[in-house]
C-alpha positions in Angstrom: 134.3 162.8 73.9 131.3 163.2 76.2 133.5 163.6 79.2 135.4 166.4 77.4 132.3 168.2 76.4 131.0 168.0 80.1 134.3 169.4 81.4 134.0 172.2 78.9 130.5 172.9 79.8 131.2 173.3 83.4 134.3 175.3 82.7 132.4 177.7 80.8 129.7 177.9 83.4 132.1 178.7 86.1 133.9 181.2 83.9 130.6 182.9 83.1 129.6 182.9 86.7 132.8 184.3 88.0 133.8 186.5 85.1 130.5 188.0 84.0 128.0 187.8 86.8 130.2 188.8 89.8 131.4 192.1 88.2 127.8 192.9 87.1 126.5 192.6 90.6 129.4 194.7 92.0 128.9 197.5 89.5 125.0 197.5 90.0 125.6 198.1 93.7 128.0 201.0 93.1 125.8 202.8 90.5 122.7 202.4 92.7 124.5 204.0 95.7 126.1 206.7 93.5 122.6 207.6 92.1 121.4 208.0 95.6 118.9 205.2 95.4 118.7 202.1 97.4 120.7 199.2 96.3 117.8 196.8 96.3 116.6 197.8 92.9 119.7 196.7 91.2 119.7 193.5 93.1 116.1 192.8 92.2 116.8 193.4 88.5 119.8 191.1 88.6 117.8 188.4 90.5 115.0 188.7 87.8 117.4 188.0 85.1 119.1 185.1 86.9 115.7 183.7 87.7 114.8 183.7 84.0 118.2 182.7 82.5 118.9 179.6 84.6 115.5 177.7 83.9 115.7 178.8 80.2 119.1 177.2 80.0 118.0 174.1 81.8 114.8 173.9 79.6 116.8 174.2 76.4 119.1 171.4 77.6 116.2 169.3 78.6 114.3 169.8 75.3 117.5 169.0 73.4 117.9 165.8 75.3 114.2 164.8 74.9 114.4 165.5 71.2 117.7 163.4 70.8 116.2 160.5 72.7 113.0 160.6 70.5 114.9 160.8 67.3 117.1 157.7 68.5 113.9 155.7 69.3 112.5 156.4 65.9 115.7 155.6 64.2 115.8 152.1 66.0 112.1 151.4 65.6 110.3 153.5 62.8 107.0 151.8 63.5 106.9 153.4 67.0 107.2 156.9 65.7 103.4 157.7 66.3 103.7 156.7 70.1 106.9 158.5 70.4 105.6 161.8 68.9 102.9 161.9 71.5 105.1 161.3 74.4 107.7 163.8 73.0 105.1 166.6 72.7 103.8 165.9 76.0 107.4 166.0 77.6 108.3 169.2 75.7 105.2 170.9 77.0 106.0 169.9 80.6 109.6 171.2 80.2 108.5 174.5 78.8 105.9 175.0 81.6 108.8 175.2 84.0 110.3 178.0 81.9 107.0 179.8 81.9 106.8 179.6 85.6 110.3 181.2 85.8 109.1 183.9 83.5 106.2 184.7 85.8 108.5 184.8 88.8 110.9 187.2 86.9 107.8 189.4 86.1 106.8 189.4 89.7 110.3 190.4 90.7 110.6 193.2 88.1 107.2 194.5 89.3 108.9 195.3 92.6 111.2 197.8 90.8 
């Protein structure tokens, strides 16, 4: 079952990259050139969106895995729930810090518009 979900996940990721992101990039270039502006503004906006979307998705997957592992640990040994809670909160904070760094990079990129 896990292999099937993994194949579906990567199939959706490839479909999304090829079917959604590629046309957006192409149309962003065309509309920027038609408006008489430079095409770098559209590329910077797309880059800011991608810079924020990829780490946010990765952070969500990582937080889900961390929570799953902590809940499995509590289910196996309920007496260790206090220690696992501290470890879980620390790991979730570190995972979220990576997403916050991506947000700062996206703000920096969008400031160049």
